[in-house]
Each structure stands twice: as structure tokens, then as C-alpha cells.
C-alpha positions in Angstrom: 21.9 38.4 -72.1 24.8 40.7 -71.2 24.0 43.5 -68.7 23.5 47.0 -70.2 26.1 49.1 -68.5 25.4 52.9 -68.4 27.9 55.0 -70.5 29.3 56.6 -67.3 30.2 53.2 -65.9 32.3 52.4 -69.0 33.9 55.9 -68.9 34.7 55.7 -65.2 36.2 52.2 -65.6 38.4 53.3 -68.5 39.7 56.3 -66.4 40.4 54.0 -63.4 42.3 51.4 -65.5 44.2 54.3 -67.2 45.0 55.7 -63.8 46.2 52.4 -62.3 48.2 51.7 -65.4 49.9 55.1 -65.4 50.8 54.7 -61.7 52.2 51.3 -62.4 54.4 52.8 -65.2 55.6 55.6 -62.9 56.5 53.1 -60.2 58.4 50.9 -62.5 60.4 53.8 -64.0 61.2 55.1 -60.5 62.9 51.9 -59.4 66.3 51.3 -60.9 67.5 48.8 -58.2 64.7 47.4 -56.0 67.3 46.1 -53.5 68.0 49.6 -52.4 64.5 49.9 -50.9 64.5 46.6 -48.9 63.7 47.7 -45.3 65.7 46.5 -42.3 62.5 46.3 -40.3 59.3 45.3 -42.1 57.3 45.7 -38.9 58.2 49.3 -38.5 57.6 49.9 -42.2 54.0 48.5 -41.8 53.5 50.8 -38.8 54.8 53.9 -40.6 52.8 53.1 -43.7 49.7 52.6 -41.6 50.1 56.0 -40.0 50.6 57.8 -43.3 47.7 55.9 -44.8 45.4 57.1 -42.0 46.7 60.6 -42.6 45.9 60.4 -46.3 42.5 58.8 -45.5 41.4 61.9 -43.6 41.1 63.6 -47.0 37.9 61.7 -47.4 36.5 63.4 -44.3 37.8 66.8 -45.4 36.4 66.4 -48.9 33.0 65.4 -47.3 33.0 68.5 -45.1 33.7 70.8 -48.0 31.1 69.0 -50.2 28.5 69.4 -47.5 29.2 73.1 -46.8 25.9 74.3 -48.2 22.6 73.9 -46.2 20.6 70.8 -47.0 23.3 69.0 -48.8 23.5 65.3 -47.8 25.1 62.7 -49.9 25.9 59.0 -49.2 29.2 58.7 -47.4 30.1 55.5 -49.4 29.8 57.4 -52.6 31.7 60.4 -51.3 34.5 58.1 -50.1 34.8 56.4 -53.5 34.9 59.8 -55.3 37.5 61.1 -52.9 40.0 58.3 -53.2 39.5 57.9 -56.9 40.1 61.6 -57.5 43.3 61.4 -55.4 44.7 58.6 -57.5 43.7 60.0 -60.9 45.6 63.2 -60.2 48.6 61.3 -61.3 47.3 61.1 -64.9 48.6 63.8 -67.3 46.2 66.8 -67.1 44.5 68.3 -64.1 40.9 67.3 -64.6 40.7 63.5 -64.8 39.9 63.0 -61.2 37.1 65.6 -61.4 35.8 64.0 -64.6 35.7 60.6 -63.0 33.8 62.1 -60.0 31.2 63.8 -62.2 30.7 60.7 -64.3 30.2 58.4 -61.3 28.1 60.8 -59.3 25.8 61.4 -62.2 22.7 63.3 -61.1 23.2 62.4 -57.4 25.7 65.2 -56.8 25.8 68.4 -59.0 29.0 68.8 -60.9 29.2 72.4 -59.6 29.3 71.2 -56.0 32.0 68.6 -56.8 34.1 71.2 -58.6 33.9 73.6 -55.7 34.6 70.9 -53.1 37.7 69.8 -55.1 39.0 73.4 -55.4 38.4 74.1 -51.7 40.2 71.0 -50.6 43.1 71.6 -52.9 43.5 75.3 -51.9 43.1 74.5 -48.2 45.6 71.6 -48.4 48.2 73.6 -50.3 48.0 76.6 -48.0 47.7 74.5 -44.8 50.6 72.2 -45.7 52.8 75.1 -46.7 52.1 76.8 -43.3 52.8 73.6 -41.3 56.0 72.9 -43.3 57.3 76.4 -42.8 56.7 76.1 -39.0 58.4 72.7 -38.9 61.4 74.0 -40.8 61.6 77.1 -38.6 61.4 75.1 -35.4 64.1 72.7 -36.7 66.4 75.6 -37.7 66.0 77.4 -34.4 63.7 80.3 -35.3 62.5 82.3 -32.3 59.1 81.3 -30.8 57.8 84.8 -31.6 58.3 84.3 -35.3 56.8 80.8 -35.2 53.7 82.1 -33.3 53.3 85.0 -35.6 53.7 82.7 -38.7 51.1 80.3 -37.3 48.6 82.9 -36.2 49.0 84.9 -39.5 48.6 81.7 -41.6 45.5 80.6 -39.7 44.0 84.0 -40.0 44.7 84.1 -43.8 43.2 80.7 -44.4 40.3 81.3 -42.1 39.5 84.6 -43.8 39.7 83.0 -47.2 37.2 80.2 -46.3 34.8 82.4 -44.4 33.9 84.6 -47.3 37.2 85.8 -48.8 37.3 83.2 -51.6 33.8 84.0 -52.8 34.6 87.7 -52.8 37.7 87.0 -54.9 35.8 84.7 -57.3 33.1 87.4 -57.9 35.8 90.1 -58.4 37.6 87.9 -61.0 34.3 86.8 -62.6 33.2 90.4 -63.1 36.2 90.9 -65.5 35.2 87.9 -67.7 32.8 87.8 -70.7 29.2 86.7 -70.3 29.2 82.8 -70.3 32.6 82.5 -68.4 31.4 85.1 -65.9 28.2 83.1 -65.2 30.0 79.8 -64.8 32.6 81.3 -62.4 30.0 83.3 -60.5 28.0 80.1 -59.8 31.1 78.7 -58.1 30.8 81.4 -55.4 28.5 79.2 -53.4 28.2 78.5 -49.7 31.5 78.1 -47.7 32.1 76.4 -44.4 30.7 78.0 -41.2 33.2 79.0 -38.5 32.4 75.8 -36.5 32.8 73.6 -39.5 36.1 75.3 -40.5 37.3 74.8 -36.9 36.6 71.1 -37.4 38.4 71.1 -40.7 41.5 72.7 -39.1 41.4 70.1 -36.3 41.2 67.2 -38.6 43.9 68.6 -40.8 46.3 69.1 -37.9 45.5 65.6 -36.7 46.3 64.2 -40.1 49.7 66.0 -40.0 50.5 64.5 -36.6 50.0 61.0 -38.2 51.9 61.9 -41.3 54.9 63.4 -39.5 54.9 60.4 -37.1 55.1 58.0 -40.1 58.0 59.9 -41.6 59.9 59.9 -38.3 59.6 56.1 -38.1 61.6 55.7 -41.3 64.8 55.8 -39.2 63.7 52.5 -37.7 62.8 51.1 -41.1 66.2 51.9 -42.6 68.9 51.6 -40.0 71.5 53.3 -42.0 69.3 56.5 -41.9 68.7 56.3 -38.1 70.3 59.7 -37.5 68.5 61.6 -40.3 66.4 64.6 -39.4 63.1 63.2 -40.8 61.0 66.1 -39.5 63.0 68.5 -41.8 62.9 66.0 -44.6 59.1 65.6 -44.3 58.7 69.4 -44.2 60.9 69.9 -47.3 59.2 67.1 -49.1 55.9 68.8 -48.5 57.1 72.2 -49.7 58.6 70.4 -52.8 55.2 68.7 -53.4 53.4 72.1 -53.2 55.9 73.5 -55.7 55.3 70.6 -58.0 51.5 71.0 -57.9 51.6 74.7 -58.3 54.0 74.5 -61.3 51.3 72.5 -63.2 54.1 71.1 -65.4 53.6 67.5 -64.7 50.9 65.2 -63.2 50.8 65.6 -59.4 54.1 67.6 -59.7 56.1 64.4 -60.4 59.7 65.2 -61.4 59.3 68.8 -60.4 58.6 67.7 -56.8 61.7 65.5 -56.7 63.9 68.2 -58.2 62.7 70.8 -55.8 63.2 68.4 -52.9 66.8 67.9 -53.9 67.4 71.6 -53.7 65.4 72.4 -50.6 66.6 69.6 -48.5 70.3 69.9 -49.4 71.1 71.7 -46.2 69.4 69.1 -43.9 71.0 65.9 -45.2 73.6 64.6 -47.6 72.8 64.4 -51.4 72.6 60.6 -51.2 70.1 60.7 -48.4 67.9 63.3 -50.1 68.1 61.5 -53.4 67.1 58.2 -51.8 64.0 59.6 -50.0 63.0 61.6 -53.1 62.5 58.3 -54.9 61.3 56.4 -51.8 58.7 59.1 -51.0 57.3 58.9 -54.6 57.0 55.1 -54.4 55.7 55.0 -50.9 53.0 57.6 -51.3 51.8 56.3 -54.6 51.5 52.7 -53.3 49.5 54.0 -50.3 47.2 55.9 -52.7 46.6 52.6 -54.6 46.1 50.7 -51.4 43.6 53.2 -50.1 41.7 53.1 -53.4 41.5 49.3 -53.2 40.4 49.3 -49.6 37.7 51.9 -50.0 36.4 50.5 -53.2 36.2 47.0 -51.6 34.5 48.3 -48.4 32.0 50.4 -50.2 30.9 48.3 -53.1 30.4 50.2 -56.4 27.0 48.6 -56.8 25.8 49.7 -53.3 24.5 53.2 -52.7 23.7 54.1 -49.1 20.5 55.9 -48.7 
């Protein structure tokens, strides 16, 4: 007798296969000549990739912290980790909701859909604002901005993000909801739920900055991976690639900002490197980060078996 799989299992499996297939298609279309991307040092590529993978893996921790913002919320870490990495990968699919749809399907009744929605929104907004702030500070430092400007930018940015996540976001949601008709107003008002405490937000900031140290370190090792690019300013490239990624995501024109991100990167980084260097790393960055997302998905799904729910 064949096992009777619940409908959500079939739906989540279809979404995952579609996501992996789409990523595979994007990778194939991105590579015109694979020989261009053969590293001079495989060892340094492994180290750089490991650092970036650790950086991206911290999103699991951040997602968990936002998901557990409310009192009494305790969910199995294995389940949260699987939901996080799957949501990250499925953002590549056309549309903006497949990752959340997958999470709601898999979580079922174990985690309310409203909590998953709010945690995803919080993580996305925090990551976009935080990454933009860090990228601007890095660009400013590389271009010789005065320390007064850099300090003011850092303090102002942290104050803005802190205020947003210590009550400001809920206030804005309620203001916006009050202008909507009945059902839409009710749905949006329900999203104005508990936000992180000051101590939890401090931990979130610390983890986020730690992940940036790992991420930036990985980028700066690329000069050892490709010897012909040893003199490239990878700190600036990393900062501009981040700003380009934010532009791509905010534009909402393509899945995960693909295409828009690369175009923005070519424009933003034009002053920090030659066109050939920027074009190379626009494509390399896309391939590199997508492969890391796939590897993280496989690692987490293997470590936390889909049939095992921690109590």
C-alpha cells in the first residue's frame, strides 16, 4: 500500500522542485563560457565560500529571533531552519510569495501563518535597511568620507532601525490599516503584533554585524581566488553589490532582483573598477550566491530530516 501523503507535502514538494529547477535554469543562462570562472586557487575559493555560507546561514538565527518575538512562542528549531532556508531559495521564483506559501504549507497548524508572515516581513525590512546602512558606511570609508559623517550615518541609521523595531513599525501598520476598508484593515491590523524587546534587538544587531564581517571577509578573499583580480577593491565591490541587490529587491520587477541587480551593479561600481571587472563579478556574484543558497538548503534539509519534528 502506498503511503498517504498529506496535500501540503505534495504542494511543498512541487514548490521545492520548481524552485530548484528555476535556479538551475538561471545558473545555466548566466554562464556563457564556464572557463572564465575557473579559480586559480580552489582552496581559497572553498574558504571564501565557507565564510559567505556561514554569513547567509545566520539568517536562520535572525528569522528565529523575529519569529519568537512574542511571549510564549516556542517552535522546533529544526522546523524553523528548514522554513528559513527554503524561503530564501524560493524567493528566486517569479512572484514574491512562494517562499511564504511554502512555509505556511509545511508549518501547517504548528506555526500560525500570521506569525510566519510577520517574521518574514521583519527579517526582510531589517536586512534591507541594515545592509543599506552597512554598504553606505563601507562606501564612505573607502571613498574617504570624514569620520564625523560616518559616525553620524551609523548612529542615525541604528536609531532609525531601532525605533522602527521597537514600536515604530506597529504604529505605521496601524496608521495605514486605518485607511483601508473593513476586511483589509482587520488583516493588516492583526500584523501589528509583538516586536522584539530592546535586548533581543541588540542581539539581532550583533548577529547581523557578525554576519557582515563574515560576508565581507569572503568577498575580500576573491583576490586570492582569481589572481588577475588581486588588486581589485573588493570591499567597495561588495558594498556596491549589496546596494545593487537592495535596488533589485525593492524594484520588485524580477525574482530576487535578478537582472535589475546586475544592471544596477554595473552602474554603481563603475567608478571603483573597470567595466570588465564589474561585469565579471556581476555574473560571478549571481552564480556564487545562488549555489551557496542551494548548498545551504541541501545541508539543512539533510541535517534536519523532513520527517523528524523536534519537540
